[in-house]
N, C-alpha and C positions, 0 to 999 in steps of 0.2 A: 688706543686713545691715550693723547698726550695733552694733558691740561693741568700744569702745574698749579693753577690756582683752585682747581677741585680735587686732585689726586696726589697722593705723595711719591707716585712712581707711574711711569706708563704701564699701560696693559693692553690686553687683545682679548677678544673674544670669538668664538667659533660657533655656527649651528650647523649640523650635519642636515643634508637633505637626501632622501632615499628616493630612488627611481621607483616608479609604479606605472602599471598600465590601467590603473583605474582612473576614473573622471577627478579632476581636481577642482574644489570650489574656493573660490577666494574669499577670504574674510579679513576685512579691515577692521581692527579694534580701535573703534571710536565710537562716542555716544551716539551719533547720527545714523548708525549702521542698522536703521528697523527694517531694511527690504530683506535681510538674510533669511529670516525664517519663512517669510513667503516664497523664496526663490527655492530653498531647500524643501519645502511643502510640495511646490509644484513638480520638483525632482522625483519626490517620492511617489507622487500619483502617477508620473509618467512610466515609473517602473513597474507600478501596479499593472498598468494596461499591457506591459510587455508579456506579462506571465500568462 
């Protein structure tokens, strides 16, 4: 990030992602994301049926 109006010096950031064989559920962080609890609840019910 290089914005002299906002920061005294340039900086960088890094976020590690780790490989997995498990399902990945997207979660978008915003106020309008009301569907996620229902999506995950449906996934949990689907997992119960597999047992």
